[in-house]
C-alpha positions in Angstrom: -13.6 -15.8 -16.8 -11.3 -18.1 -14.8 -8.3 -16.2 -13.4 -9.7 -12.8 -14.2 -9.7 -11.7 -10.5 -6.2 -12.9 -9.8 -4.9 -11.3 -13.0 -6.6 -8.0 -12.1 -5.1 -8.0 -8.5 -1.6 -8.7 -9.8 -1.9 -5.8 -12.1 -2.6 -3.5 -9.1 0.8 -4.2 -7.5 2.7 -1.3 -9.1 0.1 1.2 -7.8 0.2 -0.4 -4.4 4.0 0.0 -4.4 3.6 3.7 -5.2 1.1 4.2 -2.3 3.5 2.5 0.2 6.5 4.5 -1.1 4.6 7.7 -0.6 3.4 6.9 2.9 6.3 8.6 4.6 4.6 9.5 7.8 3.6 5.9 8.7 7.1 4.5 8.3 8.7 7.5 9.9 6.5 6.9 13.0 7.4 3.2 13.0 11.1 4.0 12.7 11.0 6.5 15.6 9.1 4.0 17.7 11.6 1.2 17.1 14.6 3.4 17.8 13.0 4.5 21.1 12.9 0.9 22.4 15.6 -1.2 24.0 15.2 -4.3 21.8 17.2 -7.4 22.2 15.2 -9.7 19.9 12.4 -9.9 17.3 9.7 -12.4 16.7 7.4 -12.6 13.6 3.9 -13.8 13.8 2.3 -15.1 10.5 0.6 -18.0 8.7 0.5 -19.1 5.0 1.5 -16.6 2.4 2.3 -14.1 5.2 4.7 -16.6 6.7 6.7 -16.5 3.5 6.8 -12.8 3.7 7.9 -13.2 7.3 11.0 -15.0 6.1 11.8 -11.9 4.0 11.4 -9.6 7.0 13.6 -12.1 9.0 16.4 -11.8 6.5 16.1 -8.0 6.5 16.3 -7.6 10.2 19.1 -10.1 10.6 21.2 -8.6 7.8 20.4 -4.9 8.3 20.0 -4.7 12.1 22.0 -7.6 13.3 19.3 -8.7 15.8 18.2 -12.3 16.4 14.8 -13.0 14.7 12.6 -16.0 15.3 9.3 -17.2 13.8 6.5 -17.7 16.4 4.6 -20.9 17.1 1.0 -19.7 17.8 0.0 -23.1 19.2 2.4 -22.6 22.1 -0.3 -20.2 23.3 -3.5 -21.5 21.9 -2.9 -25.2 22.5 -0.3 -25.4 25.3 -1.3 -22.2 27.2 2.4 -21.2 27.7 3.3 -18.3 29.8 5.4 -15.9 27.8 8.2 -13.6 29.0 8.7 -11.0 26.2 10.3 -7.9 27.8 12.6 -6.3 25.3 11.0 -8.2 22.4 9.3 -6.7 19.3 6.7 -8.9 17.6 5.8 -8.1 14.0 2.5 -9.6 13.0 1.9 -10.1 9.2 -1.6 -11.0 8.0 -3.7 -10.2 5.0 -7.0 -10.3 6.9 -5.8 -9.8 10.5 -8.5 -12.1 11.7 -7.2 -15.6 12.3 -8.0 -16.4 16.0 -4.6 -18.1 16.7 -2.7 -15.0 15.5 -4.8 -12.6 17.5 -4.6 -14.8 20.7 -0.8 -15.0 20.4 -0.5 -11.2 19.8 -2.6 -10.5 22.9 -0.5 -12.9 25.0 2.7 -11.3 23.7 1.5 -7.8 24.6 0.5 -9.1 28.0 4.0 -10.6 28.4 5.7 -7.2 27.8 6.3 -7.3 24.0 5.8 -4.4 21.6 3.5 -5.4 18.7 3.6 -3.9 15.2 1.1 -5.3 12.7 1.1 -5.2 8.9 -2.4 -6.1 7.6 -4.7 -5.2 4.8 -7.5 -4.2 7.2 -6.9 -1.4 9.6 -10.1 -2.4 11.5 -9.1 -6.0 12.0 -8.7 -7.5 15.5 -4.9 -7.8 14.9 -4.6 -4.2 13.8 -6.6 -2.9 16.8 -4.5 -4.8 19.3 -1.2 -3.5 18.0 0.9 -0.7 19.4 1.4 0.4 15.7 -0.3 -0.7 12.6 0.9 -0.5 9.0 -1.9 -0.6 6.4 -0.7 -2.6 3.3 -2.9 -0.4 1.2 -3.7 -3.3 -1.2 -7.5 -2.8 -1.0 -9.9 -5.7 -0.9 -8.2 -8.9 -2.1 -10.9 -11.3 -3.5 -8.9 -14.1 -5.3 -8.2 -16.9 -2.8 -4.6 -17.0 -3.8 -3.0 -14.0 -2.2 -0.9 -11.9 -4.7 -1.0 -8.2 -4.1 -1.0 -8.5 -0.3 2.2 -10.6 -0.4 4.0 -8.1 -2.6 2.8 -5.3 -0.3 4.1 -7.2 2.7 7.6 -7.6 1.1 7.8 -3.8 0.3 6.3 -2.7 3.6 8.8 -5.0 5.5 11.7 -3.3 3.7 10.3 0.1 4.4 10.0 -0.7 8.1 13.7 -1.8 8.3 14.9 1.2 6.3 12.9 3.5 8.6 14.4 1.7 11.6 17.9 2.3 10.3 17.1 5.8 9.4 18.0 5.4 5.7 16.1 6.1 2.5 15.0 3.2 0.4 16.6 3.2 -3.1 13.4 2.5 -4.9 13.5 4.6 -8.1 13.4 1.6 -10.3 10.8 -0.5 -8.4 7.6 0.8 -9.8 8.8 1.1 -13.4 10.3 -2.4 -13.3 7.1 -3.8 -11.8 5.1 -2.4 -14.7 7.4 -4.0 -17.2 7.1 -7.4 -15.5 3.4 -7.3 -16.1 4.1 -7.8 -19.8 6.8 -10.4 -19.9 6.1 -13.2 -22.3 6.9 -16.6 -20.8 4.5 -18.8 -22.9 7.4 -21.1 -23.8 8.1 -21.9 -20.2 4.4 -22.6 -19.5 4.3 -25.1 -22.4 7.5 -26.8 -21.0 6.2 -27.2 -17.5 4.3 -30.4 -16.8 2.5 -30.4 -13.5 2.3 -34.2 -13.5 6.1 -34.3 -12.9 7.8 -33.3 -9.7 8.3 -29.6 -9.1 10.9 -28.1 -6.8 11.4 -24.4 -6.3 14.8 -23.2 -4.8 16.2 -19.9 -3.7 18.7 -18.6 -1.2 18.9 -15.5 1.0 16.4 -12.9 -0.1 15.1 -15.2 -2.9 14.2 -18.0 -0.5 10.8 -16.4 0.5 9.8 -16.2 -3.1 10.8 -19.8 -3.6 8.5 -20.8 -0.7 5.7 -18.6 -2.1 6.0 -19.9 -5.6 5.7 -23.5 -4.3 2.7 -22.5 -2.2 1.0 -20.8 -5.0 1.4 -23.7 -7.4 0.0 -26.1 -4.7 -3.0 -23.8 -4.0 -3.9 -23.3 -7.7 -2.7 -26.3 -9.6 -3.5 -28.9 -6.9 -0.1 -30.7 -6.9 2.5 -31.1 -4.2 5.5 -28.8 -4.6 8.6 -28.3 -2.5 9.9 -24.8 -1.8 13.4 -24.9 -0.2 16.7 -23.1 0.1 19.4 -24.5 -2.1 21.4 -25.3 1.0 18.6 -27.3 2.6 17.9 -29.1 -0.7 21.5 -30.4 -0.8 21.1 -31.8 2.7 18.9 -34.7 1.7 15.9 -33.8 -0.6 18.1 -33.8 -3.7 18.3 -37.6 -3.4 14.8 -37.8 -4.8 15.7 -35.8 -7.9 15.3 -37.5 -11.3 15.5 -36.4 -14.9 11.8 -35.8 -14.8 12.1 -33.3 -11.9 11.4 -29.7 -12.8 13.6 -27.3 -10.7 12.8 -23.6 -10.6 15.6 -21.3 -9.4 14.9 -17.9 -7.9 17.9 -15.7 -8.9 17.4 -12.0 -8.4 20.1 -9.5 -9.5 23.0 -8.9 -7.2 22.8 -12.3 -5.4 26.1 -13.0 -3.5 28.6 -14.5 -6.1 28.5 -18.3 -6.4 25.7 -18.6 -3.7 23.9 -21.3 -5.7 26.6 -22.5 -8.1 27.2 -25.9 -6.4 23.5 -26.8 -6.3 22.9 -25.7 -9.8 25.8 -27.7 -11.2 24.7 -30.8 -9.2 21.2 -30.5 -10.6 22.4 -30.1 -14.1 24.6 -33.1 -13.8 21.6 -35.2 -12.7 19.7 -34.1 -15.8 16.7 -32.3 -14.3 14.6 -29.7 -16.3 15.6 -26.2 -15.1 13.6 -23.0 -15.1 14.9 -19.5 -13.9 13.2 -16.4 -12.5 15.3 -13.3 -11.8 17.7 -11.0 -13.4 20.6 -12.9 -11.9 19.7 -16.1 -13.8 22.5 -18.2 -15.3 20.5 -20.1 -17.8 22.2 -22.4 -20.3 20.9 -23.5 -23.6 17.9 -25.8 -23.1 17.0 -24.2 -19.8 13.9 -22.0 -19.5 14.3 -18.3 -18.5 10.9 -16.9 -17.4 12.2 -13.4 -16.8 13.1 -11.1 -14.0 13.8 -7.6 -12.8 17.1 -5.9 -13.7 17.0 -3.6 -10.6 20.5 -3.2 -9.2 19.6 -4.4 -5.7 19.0 -8.0 -4.6 16.4 -6.9 -2.0 14.4 -4.6 -4.3 14.7 -7.0 -7.3 13.3 -9.8 -5.1 10.3 -7.6 -4.3 9.6 -6.9 -8.0 10.1 -10.5 -9.0 7.2 -11.5 -6.9 4.9 -10.2 -9.7 6.5 -12.5 -12.2 6.2 -15.7 -10.1 2.5 -14.8 -9.5 1.9 -14.3 -13.2 3.6 -17.6 -14.0 1.5 -19.5 -11.5 -1.7 -17.9 -12.8 -0.9 -18.8 -16.4 0.2 -22.3 -15.5 -3.1 -22.9 -13.7 -5.1 -21.6 -16.7 -3.1 -23.8 -19.1 -4.2 -26.8 -17.0 -7.9 -25.8 -17.2 -8.3 -24.8 -13.5 -9.6 -21.6 -11.9 -7.0 -19.9 -9.7 -9.6 -17.5 -8.3 -11.5 -20.2 -6.4 -9.3 -23.2 -5.7 -11.4 -26.1 -4.3 -11.0 -26.6 -0.6 -9.8 -23.1 0.2 -11.4 -19.9 1.5 -10.1 -16.4 1.5 -9.9 -16.0 5.3 -8.5 -19.1 7.0 -9.3 -19.3 10.7 -7.0 -21.5 12.7 -7.2 -21.9 16.5 
């Protein structure tokens, strides 16, 4: 049946969370390793869905560790043959397969330039994993559906566990698995009926919800074959909002415990312009006539954002099925994308 594989893989996420939370030795080793290094900056190497998870890790390191974090440009090595100088730099490589040639080439160049490399992949035998100083197994098992779901959620949690271990603190995660199980059963059929993929779709978030906004947009594009923007609310106000019309459908990512009033100005502006509004997250401020899809009630913006990934994936799956498409095998895509 269409979507059967993607649905099954989303349903595995709570168990994957449990495995990662119980893998104390791996994250303790990573924490000890990072604390032993003299690190002045961090780079994150990723593509596609993993690049969205990279933004989550970026926010984590910048807010929890206070270090500068950049996103790599693999083509600087593969196309432009740049000479890197990476002493005192840690590179985190995020990849479901760990196989894309440009990621592997950049990782090898970074190590040769003096960087430390820590990889997070779903394949401990992949080229990226083998080239790393330390590897974190996402423990998601084989992911068959082309649209990545469980590996993305695993990357979010593993990223947080890395930073907690680096800081030497325990992750407050008691509610994560239970909340994730509950999100597998949320009924949002009304929001599915209200969403028309023939009209413009914009997905917005800020801070720790921004990666989920990007990922929701990507997943809708991959599975529903329409162009979608995934932006921060701040960036949206700096130009793209000029294209908004009453037919525009705006999805807000609003996890619990977001900084007060962080999106208020954007939300009010969009309301004033008459767009159709959808909300995902326990911090939603939906008014009558707006569509609340659901969200975790976890008392932590970071952990709630991790849990809410399940809900956005389920919504995209059901939206695709409602439009008579198969999210397991979108035309024009393959599971492992090899870029050079």
